[in-house]
C-alpha positions in Angstrom: 9.1 -44.2 -94.3 12.7 -44.5 -93.4 13.8 -42.9 -90.3 16.1 -40.6 -91.4 13.2 -39.0 -93.1 11.8 -38.6 -89.4 15.1 -37.3 -88.4 15.0 -34.5 -90.5 11.1 -34.0 -89.6 12.3 -33.9 -86.2 15.0 -30.9 -87.4 12.5 -29.3 -89.1 10.1 -28.6 -86.1 12.7 -27.1 -84.3 13.6 -24.7 -87.2 9.9 -23.7 -87.6 10.5 -21.9 -84.7 12.2 -18.8 -86.7 9.7 -15.8 -87.4 8.4 -15.9 -90.7 10.2 -14.5 -93.1 9.1 -11.9 -95.7 9.4 -14.1 -98.8 7.2 -14.2 -101.7 4.4 -15.0 -99.6 2.1 -15.6 -103.0 4.5 -18.2 -104.3 5.0 -20.0 -101.1 1.0 -20.3 -100.6 0.8 -21.7 -103.9 2.9 -24.2 -102.8 1.4 -24.9 -99.5 -1.8 -25.6 -101.4 0.1 -27.7 -103.7 1.5 -30.3 -100.5 -2.2 -29.8 -99.3 -3.7 -31.4 -102.3 -1.2 -33.8 -102.1 -2.2 -34.7 -98.9 -5.3 -35.7 -99.8 -4.8 -37.9 -102.8 -2.1 -39.5 -100.4 1.0 -38.6 -102.1 3.5 -37.9 -99.0 6.4 -37.7 -101.4 4.8 -34.4 -102.8 3.7 -33.4 -98.9 7.0 -34.0 -97.7 8.6 -31.9 -100.9 6.5 -28.9 -99.8 7.5 -29.0 -96.5 11.1 -28.7 -97.6 10.7 -25.8 -100.0 8.7 -23.8 -96.8 10.9 -23.7 -93.8 9.8 -20.3 -92.6 6.1 -20.0 -94.0 3.4 -20.0 -91.1 1.4 -23.1 -92.2 3.9 -25.6 -92.7 3.2 -27.6 -89.7 -0.2 -28.5 -91.5 1.4 -29.8 -93.7 3.4 -32.0 -90.8 0.4 -32.8 -89.5 -1.2 -34.3 -92.4 1.9 -36.3 -93.0 2.0 -37.4 -89.4 -1.6 -38.5 -89.3 -1.2 -40.3 -92.5 1.7 -42.6 -91.1 0.5 -42.4 -87.5 1.5 -45.4 -86.3 5.0 -44.9 -87.7 6.0 -41.7 -86.6 8.7 -42.0 -83.7 7.6 -41.1 -80.2 10.2 -38.5 -79.7 9.1 -36.6 -83.4 5.5 -37.0 -82.4 5.8 -35.8 -78.6 8.3 -32.9 -79.5 5.6 -31.7 -82.4 2.2 -32.2 -80.2 4.0 -30.2 -77.1 5.5 -27.2 -79.6 1.5 -26.8 -81.7 -0.7 -27.5 -78.6 -2.3 -23.9 -79.3 -2.9 -25.5 -82.7 -6.2 -26.2 -84.3 -5.1 -29.5 -85.5 -3.7 -30.3 -82.2 -6.9 -32.1 -80.9 -7.0 -34.6 -83.8 -3.5 -35.4 -83.9 -2.9 -36.2 -80.4 -6.5 -37.9 -80.5 -5.3 -40.5 -83.4 -1.8 -40.8 -82.0 -3.5 -42.3 -78.7 -5.7 -44.6 -80.6 -2.9 -45.7 -82.6 -0.7 -46.5 -79.5 -3.3 -48.3 -77.6 -4.6 -50.2 -80.7 -0.8 -51.0 -80.8 -0.5 -51.7 -77.2 2.5 -49.6 -76.5 0.6 -48.6 -73.0 4.2 -47.2 -71.4 3.7 -44.4 -74.1 -0.5 -44.1 -73.7 -0.3 -44.1 -69.7 2.2 -41.4 -70.5 0.0 -39.2 -72.4 -3.3 -39.9 -72.2 -4.6 -40.9 -68.8 -6.7 -38.1 -69.0 -7.6 -37.7 -72.3 -11.7 -37.7 -72.6 -11.8 -39.6 -76.0 -14.2 -42.8 -75.5 -11.4 -45.2 -77.4 -9.0 -43.6 -75.8 -9.8 -43.8 -72.6 -10.6 -47.7 -73.1 -7.7 -48.2 -74.3 -5.9 -46.7 -71.0 -8.3 -49.0 -69.2 -7.1 -51.9 -71.3 -3.4 -50.7 -70.1 -4.0 -50.3 -66.7 -5.7 -53.9 -66.1 -2.7 -55.3 -67.7 -0.3 -54.1 -65.7 -2.4 -54.5 -62.7 -3.0 -51.2 -61.7 -7.2 -51.7 -61.2 -7.7 -49.8 -57.9 -10.6 -47.2 -59.1 -11.0 -48.4 -62.8 -14.3 -50.1 -61.8 -15.9 -46.8 -61.3 -14.5 -45.8 -64.5 -15.3 -48.6 -66.6 -18.7 -48.9 -65.2 -18.3 -44.4 -66.7 -17.5 -46.0 -69.8 -20.0 -48.3 -70.1 -23.2 -46.3 -69.5 -24.3 -45.2 -72.7 -27.5 -45.2 -74.8 -25.2 -45.6 -77.9 -23.1 -48.9 -78.4 -19.2 -48.4 -77.8 -16.6 -48.5 -79.8 -14.4 -52.6 -80.2 -11.5 -50.8 -78.3 -13.7 -51.2 -75.5 -14.2 -54.5 -75.0 -11.6 -55.5 -73.2 -12.1 -53.0 -70.5 -15.8 -54.5 -70.2 -15.2 -57.7 -70.6 -12.9 -57.5 -66.9 -15.4 -55.6 -65.6 -18.3 -57.9 -66.0 -15.8 -60.5 -64.4 -15.6 -58.6 -61.6 -19.3 -59.4 -60.9 -21.1 -56.1 -63.0 -23.4 -54.7 -64.1 -25.2 -54.8 -60.7 -29.3 -54.8 -61.7 -29.4 -51.0 -61.0 -26.7 -50.2 -63.3 -27.8 -52.7 -66.1 -31.6 -51.0 -65.6 -29.5 -47.5 -66.3 -27.8 -48.2 -68.9 -31.3 -50.2 -70.6 -33.2 -47.0 -69.9 -30.9 -44.7 -71.5 -30.7 -46.8 -74.5 -34.9 -46.8 -75.0 -34.5 -43.0 -74.3 -32.0 -42.7 -77.5 -34.1 -45.1 -79.6 -31.3 -47.8 -79.2 -33.8 -50.6 -79.5 -31.9 -52.9 -80.5 -28.9 -52.2 -78.2 -31.6 -52.1 -75.4 -32.6 -55.9 -76.5 -28.9 -56.6 -76.4 -28.9 -55.4 -72.8 -31.6 -57.2 -71.5 -29.6 -60.4 -70.6 -27.6 -58.4 -68.1 -30.9 -57.5 -65.9 -31.8 -60.0 -63.5 -34.1 -63.0 -65.4 -36.8 -62.6 -63.1 -37.1 -58.6 -64.2 -36.7 -59.2 -68.3 -40.2 -59.0 -68.6 -40.6 -55.5 -67.2 -37.4 -55.0 -70.1 -40.0 -56.1 -72.7 -42.7 -54.3 -71.5 -41.0 -51.1 -72.1 -39.9 -52.1 -75.0 -43.4 -52.1 -75.9 -43.6 -49.1 -74.5 -41.0 -47.4 -76.4 -42.8 -48.5 -80.0 -46.8 -48.9 -78.9 -47.3 -46.8 -76.0 -51.1 -46.5 -76.8 -51.3 -50.6 -76.2 -48.7 -50.4 -73.5 -50.9 -47.9 -71.5 -53.9 -50.0 -72.1 -52.1 -53.2 -70.8 -51.2 -51.4 -68.1 -54.4 -51.5 -65.9 -53.3 -55.5 -65.1 -49.8 -54.7 -64.0 -48.5 -55.6 -60.8 -48.2 -52.4 -58.2 -44.4 -52.3 -57.7 -41.5 -50.1 -58.6 -40.4 -51.0 -62.3 -44.2 -50.9 -63.1 -44.8 -47.6 -61.9 -41.0 -46.4 -63.4 -42.2 -47.6 -67.0 -46.1 -46.2 -66.9 -44.6 -42.7 -66.2 -42.3 -42.9 -68.1 -44.7 -43.8 -71.0 -47.1 -41.6 -69.7 -44.7 -38.1 -69.7 -43.6 -39.1 -73.8 -47.1 -39.7 -75.0 -48.1 -35.8 -73.0 -45.3 -34.5 -75.3 -46.8 -35.7 -78.7 -51.0 -36.3 -77.5 -51.7 -35.2 -74.1 -55.3 -36.0 -74.5 -54.4 -39.3 -74.4 -52.0 -39.7 -71.7 -54.5 -37.6 -69.9 -57.8 -40.3 -70.6 -54.7 -42.8 -69.5 -53.5 -40.8 -66.3 -57.6 -40.8 -65.2 -57.5 -44.5 -64.8 -54.0 -45.8 -64.0 -54.2 -42.8 -61.5 -56.2 -45.1 -59.7 -54.7 -48.7 -60.2 -50.7 -48.2 -58.2 -49.9 -46.2 -55.6 -48.1 -43.3 -56.5 -46.1 -41.0 -54.5 -46.7 -37.6 -54.5 -43.2 -36.8 -56.3 -44.3 -39.3 -59.4 -48.1 -37.5 -59.5 -47.2 -34.5 -59.7 -44.2 -35.0 -62.4 -46.6 -36.9 -64.5 -49.5 -33.9 -64.0 -46.7 -31.9 -64.6 -45.7 -33.0 -68.4 -49.1 -33.4 -69.1 -50.5 -29.8 -68.3 -47.3 -28.5 -69.9 -48.2 -29.9 -73.2 -52.0 -28.9 -72.6 -50.6 -25.9 -72.5 -48.3 -25.8 -75.1 -51.3 -27.0 -77.3 -53.3 -23.4 -76.2 -55.8 -25.6 -74.7 -58.5 -23.7 -72.8 -58.5 -25.9 -69.6 -54.7 -25.5 -69.6 -54.5 -22.7 -66.8 -56.7 -24.7 -64.6 -54.7 -28.0 -65.2 -51.4 -25.8 -64.4 -53.6 -24.4 -61.0 -53.9 -27.9 -59.3 -49.8 -28.8 -59.2 -48.5 -28.7 -56.1 -46.2 -24.9 -56.3 -43.1 -26.6 -56.4 -44.0 -28.0 -59.8 -45.0 -24.7 -60.7 -41.4 -23.6 -62.1 -40.7 -20.7 -64.8 -41.3 -23.0 -67.9 -44.2 -23.6 -66.4 -45.7 -20.7 -65.8 -44.8 -19.2 -68.8 -46.8 -21.6 -70.9 -49.6 -21.0 -68.2 -49.2 -16.9 -69.8 -49.1 -18.4 -73.0 -52.1 -20.6 -73.3 -53.7 -17.4 -71.5 -53.1 -14.8 -74.1 -53.8 -17.2 -76.1 -57.6 -17.3 -74.6 -57.6 -13.6 -73.8 -57.0 -14.2 -70.6 -55.0 -11.3 -69.3 -55.6 -11.2 -65.8 -54.1 -15.2 -65.8 -51.3 -14.0 -68.1 -50.5 -11.3 -65.3 -51.0 -13.7 -62.5 -48.4 -16.0 -64.2 -45.7 -13.2 -64.9 -45.9 -12.0 -61.2 -45.7 -15.5 -59.9 -42.1 -16.1 -62.3 -38.6 -15.8 -60.9 -37.0 -12.6 -60.6 -35.0 -12.8 -63.5 -37.6 -14.5 -65.3 -39.4 -11.4 -64.6 -36.9 -9.2 -65.7 -36.3 -10.4 -69.5 -37.5 -8.4 -72.0 -40.0 -10.7 -73.2 -41.6 -11.0 -69.8 -41.6 -7.3 -69.1 -42.9 -6.2 -72.6 -45.9 -9.2 -71.7 -46.6 -7.4 -68.3 -47.4 -3.9 -70.3 -50.0 -5.9 -72.8 -51.8 -7.3 -69.6 -51.9 -4.7 -67.8 -52.4 -2.6 -71.0 -55.3 -4.8 -72.0 -56.5 -4.6 -68.5 -56.8 -0.8 -68.7 -54.2 -0.4 -66.0 -52.1 2.8 -66.2 -49.1 1.2 -65.4 -48.9 -0.4 -68.3 -46.9 3.2 -69.9 -44.7 2.8 -67.1 -44.2 -1.0 -68.4 -43.5 -0.3 -72.0 -41.6 3.1 -70.9 -39.3 0.9 -69.2 -38.3 -0.8 -72.6 -39.1 1.2 -74.9 -35.0 2.4 -75.1 -33.8 -1.5 -75.6 -33.1 -2.2 -79.4 -34.8 -5.1 -79.4 -38.2 -6.8 -80.8 -39.2 -6.2 -77.6 -38.0 -2.8 -77.0 -38.9 -1.7 -80.6 -42.5 -2.8 -79.4 -42.8 -1.0 -76.9 -41.9 2.3 -78.2 -44.5 1.8 -81.3 -47.2 1.2 -78.2 -45.6 4.6 -76.7 -45.9 6.1 -80.0 -41.8 6.8 -79.9 -39.7 6.2 -82.3 -37.9 3.0 -82.3 -34.6 3.8 -79.8 -31.0 3.2 -81.5 -28.0 4.4 -80.5 -24.9 4.3 -82.7 -21.8 3.8 -81.5 -18.7 4.2 -83.8 -15.6 2.3 -83.6 -11.9 4.1 -84.5 -9.3 2.4 -85.6 -6.6 2.2 -83.3 -3.4 1.9 -85.9 -0.6 0.6 -83.1 -3.2 -1.7 -81.5 -3.6 -3.2 -85.1 -0.3 -3.7 -85.9 0.7 -5.3 -82.8 -2.1 -7.4 -83.4 -0.9 -8.3 -86.8 2.2 -9.1 -85.7 0.9 -12.0 -83.2 2.2 -15.1 -84.9 -1.6 -16.5 -84.2 -3.9 -13.7 -85.7 -1.1 -13.7 -88.8 -2.0 -18.1 -89.6 -5.6 -16.7 -89.3 -5.2 -14.5 -92.1 -3.1 -17.2 -93.8 -5.3 -20.1 -93.4 -8.4 -18.5 -94.5 -5.9 -17.5 -98.0 -5.4 -21.2 -98.6 -9.0 -22.0 -97.9 -8.7 -23.7 -94.9 -11.8 -21.9 -93.1 -12.7 -24.2 -90.2 -9.3 -24.0 -89.2 -8.8 -20.1 -89.1 -12.1 -20.2 -87.6 -10.7 -22.6 -84.6 -7.5 -20.5 -84.4 -9.6 -17.3 -84.2 -11.2 -18.3 -81.1 -8.7 -19.4 -79.3 -6.6 -15.9 -79.7 -9.5 -14.0 -79.0 -9.6 -15.9 -75.9 -6.4 -14.1 -74.7 -7.5 -10.9 -76.3 -8.7 -7.8 -74.0 -11.6 -5.8 -75.3 -9.7 -3.2 -76.5 -8.0 -5.7 -78.5 -11.5 -7.6 -79.9 -12.4 -4.1 -80.9 -9.5 -3.5 -83.0 -9.7 -7.0 -84.8 -13.3 -6.8 -85.0 -12.7 -3.8 -87.2 -9.2 -5.5 -88.7 -11.4 -8.8 -90.0 -14.5 -6.0 -91.2 -12.0 -5.4 -93.2 -11.5 -8.6 -94.6 -14.7 -9.3 -95.1 -14.6 -12.0 -92.4 -17.4 -10.6 -90.6 -18.8 -13.4 -88.4 -15.2 -13.0 -87.0 -16.4 -9.3 -86.2 -19.6 -10.2 -84.8 -18.2 -12.5 -82.3 -15.5 -10.1 -81.2 -17.7 -6.8 -80.5 -20.1 -9.2 -78.7 -17.6 -10.4 -76.7 -16.2 -6.8 -75.7 -19.8 -5.8 -75.1 -19.8 -3.1 -78.2 -23.2 -4.5 -79.0 -24.5 -1.0 -80.3 -21.3 -0.6 -83.0 -24.3 -1.9 -85.6 -23.3 -0.7 -89.1 -20.9 -3.7 -88.0 -22.7 -6.0 -86.3 -25.1 -5.8 -88.7 -22.5 -5.7 -92.0 -24.3 -5.2 -95.8 -22.3 -8.6 -97.1 -22.6 -9.4 -100.6 -24.5 -5.8 -100.8 -24.6 -5.7 -104.7 -25.8 -9.7 -105.4 -28.6 -9.1 -102.0 -29.7 -5.4 -103.9 -30.2 -6.6 -107.2 -31.9 -10.0 -106.4 -34.2 -8.9 -103.9 -35.0 -5.7 -106.5 -35.6 -9.2 -109.1 -38.0 -10.8 -106.6 -39.4 -8.3 -105.0 -37.9 -9.4 -101.4 -38.0 -6.9 -98.7 -33.8 -6.4 -98.8 -34.1 -5.3 -95.2 -36.3 -9.1 -94.8 -33.4 -10.9 -96.6 -30.8 -9.7 -94.9 -32.3 -10.3 -91.0 -32.7 -13.6 -92.2 -29.2 -13.6 -93.3 -28.2 -12.6 -90.1 -29.9 -15.0 -88.1 -29.6 -17.8 -90.0 -25.3 -17.4 -90.6 -24.2 -14.6 -88.3 -23.0 -13.6 -92.2 -20.5 -16.6 -92.4 -20.9 -17.8 -96.1 -19.8 -21.3 -95.6 -22.3 -22.0 -92.3 -23.1 -25.0 -91.6 -26.2 -26.6 -89.6 -26.5 -30.1 -87.8 -29.2 -30.4 -90.1 -27.1 -29.7 -93.3 -28.1 -26.5 -94.0 -25.9 -24.0 -96.0 -24.2 -20.6 -96.6 -25.5 -17.5 -95.5 -28.9 -17.8 -96.1 -28.4 -21.7 -94.5 -30.8 -23.5 -97.5 -31.5 -27.3 -97.3 -29.6 -28.7 -100.7 -33.2 -30.3 -102.0 -34.6 -26.9 -101.0 -32.1 -25.0 -103.1 -32.3 -27.5 -106.0 -36.5 -27.4 -105.6 -35.7 -23.5 -106.1 -33.4 -23.5 -108.4 -35.3 -26.0 -110.6 -38.6 -23.3 -110.4 -36.6 -20.5 -111.0 -34.2 -20.9 -114.0 -31.1 -20.5 -111.4 -28.0 -21.5 -110.9 -27.2 -24.7 -108.5 -24.2 -27.1 -108.8 -24.9 -29.0 -105.7 -24.6 -28.8 -101.9 -20.7 -27.5 -101.5 -21.9 -24.7 -104.2 -24.3 -23.0 -101.3 -21.1 -22.2 -99.2 -20.5 -19.4 -102.4 -22.9 -16.2 -102.0 -23.2 -15.8 -105.7 -25.0 -19.1 -105.6 -27.1 -19.1 -102.0 -28.0 -15.6 -102.2 -30.8 -15.7 -105.3 -31.4 -19.4 -104.1 -32.8 -17.9 -100.6 -34.3 -14.6 -102.0 -36.3 -16.7 -104.6 -36.8 -19.1 -101.8 -39.0 -16.0 -100.0 -40.4 -15.0 -102.6 -42.5 -17.9 -103.2 -43.0 -18.1 -99.1 -43.9 -14.3 -100.0 -47.0 -15.3 -102.2 -47.8 -18.7 -100.5 -48.3 -16.2 -97.3 -50.4 -13.0 -99.2 -47.7 -10.8 -98.6 -47.3 -11.6 -94.6 -42.9 -11.0 -93.9 -44.0 -12.7 -90.1 -45.7 -16.0 -91.7 -42.5 -16.2 -94.0 -39.9 -15.9 -91.4 -41.5 -18.9 -89.5 -42.3 -20.8 -92.6 -38.4 -20.5 -93.5 -37.2 -21.8 -89.9 -40.4 -24.3 -89.1 -41.6 -25.1 -93.0 -44.6 -24.0 -94.8 -46.7 -27.2 -93.4 -46.7 -25.9 -89.3 -46.9 -22.4 -90.1 -50.2 -23.3 -92.2 -51.5 -25.6 -89.6 -50.7 -23.0 -86.9 -52.7 -19.9 -88.4 -56.1 -23.0 -89.0 -55.5 -23.8 -85.7 -55.5 -19.7 -84.6 -56.7 -17.6 -87.7 -57.5 -14.2 -85.7 -54.8 -14.1 -83.4 -52.8 -11.0 -82.8 -49.8 -11.0 -84.3 -47.2 -10.7 -81.5 -49.8 -12.9 -79.5 -49.3 -15.7 -82.8 -45.7 -15.3 -82.3 -45.5 -15.7 -78.8 -47.5 -19.0 -78.4 -45.7 -20.5 -81.5 -45.2 -24.0 -80.4 -41.7 -24.6 -81.4 -39.4 -22.8 -79.3 -36.9 -22.2 -81.7 -39.4 -20.6 -84.4 -40.7 -18.5 -81.4 -37.6 -16.8 -80.7 -36.1 -17.2 -84.3 -39.1 -15.0 -85.8 -38.8 -11.9 -83.2 -35.1 -12.1 -83.7 -35.6 -11.9 -87.3 -37.6 -8.5 -87.4 -35.5 -7.0 -84.8 -32.4 -7.4 -87.3 -34.2 -6.4 -90.3 -35.5 -3.4 -88.4 -31.9 -2.4 -87.5 -31.3 -3.2 -91.4 -34.2 -1.1 -92.3 -31.7 1.7 -90.2 -28.6 0.7 -92.2 -30.6 1.1 -95.4 -31.5 4.5 -94.3 -35.4 3.8 -94.2 -38.6 4.4 -92.1 -39.1 1.1 -89.8 -41.7 -0.4 -91.4 -41.2 -4.6 -91.4 -41.8 -4.8 -87.9 -43.8 -2.4 -86.6 -46.3 -2.8 -90.0 -46.4 -6.5 -89.7 -46.8 -6.6 -85.9 -49.3 -3.9 -85.7 -51.5 -4.1 -89.1 -53.7 -1.1 -87.5 -51.0 0.7 -86.1 -49.0 2.4 -89.1 -45.3 2.7 -89.6 -43.1 3.6 -86.5 -42.3 7.1 -86.1 -38.5 6.8 -87.2 -35.7 6.0 -85.2 -33.8 8.5 -82.5 -31.6 8.0 -80.0 -32.8 9.0 -76.6 -30.6 11.9 -74.7 
């Protein structure tokens, strides 16, 4: 790009400081979208033309960002430094700064790199900075910084090679550091990298690295061979690591190996406690009858809150309510105060026919969550739900709407840059006071940005603003599809609220998409079985596609699990096969105990959250609360309605 163009863009950056004009906004949006699409095609001439046509449009800097990003190695330093200084708080800042600093390092422009990138956290930038310092001879304290870069369980980028070569010339790594990274690689499952790292270990210790790799690949074989190993620290480290990992998947096998290996080595008390704790923990997760006794043999300092929680779960699965009560009373004060353990304390007291069970439930029954709802029902009381009504403050809303960042959020959504809109919203909301968050939530709800409203109200502490925190998004579609497939709409909404917080384009790390967080493979199969529209993964961000597919999937699970919504919710999260396995293992368990003793921590929290959310949606739909109480108390009937205690 010609120098004159960069000079023009520098002038444009200064001009962009003017307030947004009240011009034809729809025309500006259309020009911007055309420019953004041109950027996606790499058509920089059309991008530049769009910038020239939009001198006052709030989103013009996004086109400048795209133009700079695509020609990052050609942008003059004065233009880029001014751009970065001006747009430090914008959603694209991190991306363009990182790209520029990387480019400076790759081009060897070390003066600029050190002036602007010394404190940057990106690995490639840090490696370029290290190289620049080496070339300048500024190596005081650099060895520790390069060591930190080198210590990773993953391969490092090529940009680090020169810094690592210098570091090795200084006599690094030492044996402890080499073993540290080797172990990080093994624990990350990077066996190829671990094999490469053996070269940095002392020659007489590399056979132990082979044993460690064998332990990660074939633990049952390695643990059997370990009976013949010499009793040295490295051997004990490998055996301990293998036993603890083995315990997580096959605690019985780990216990069998430990009974032998515990006598073959001179274990410290701390090593013994660590191994035995891990075996006892996963014995409890498996709800084994001997888990409580195994936990009780552990040293007192090994019986932390996590293991006491699983002692309680193993005891309740076995019907030992005295042990449940003892477990809860041994927990830290903070954990005992959680609603979960207050409820289970009441359950244990009730099973032991202690009159103070009523007090335990009464202290919880006014809380509008899963355990509070259960407690109210056990007392024969209506479920507690006290609505907080929000009032619009037109003056404060006008002030918010005049805020340039707030205006930018609106524009970003209008042109389809939702990721940038969310990031901008998060930035501006951090600077709001609670009164502003409340009004921002009302504005967001009015625009249909329900996930923003939910977040803002949570941050403002307005947790009882139920109509806004539990909105009925896509109501016409949800109600119609629920009738069509025989799915309870309150449950569908409860799932939707738990899955996506009502964000239509929500995307999970695993690849689930949309309001009901469907995996593309699941969506495709459900569409095929039910004759529904499905146009590929990205179509799942459209509620008109996602909601029918998600509700049809719920209907299939409902049929598979005999109309039990608890099992449906669990299967939606953990998969049908896991739920069938848990049912086979514990066919006659009380519903609340079954939920609490599920081995997957995510599902164990997810199902109560869905049931509580569904209950609030029953209130929204002006229905009696049936879902949670009818499912958890099949013999106890429907709850006595909703009420707001005085």
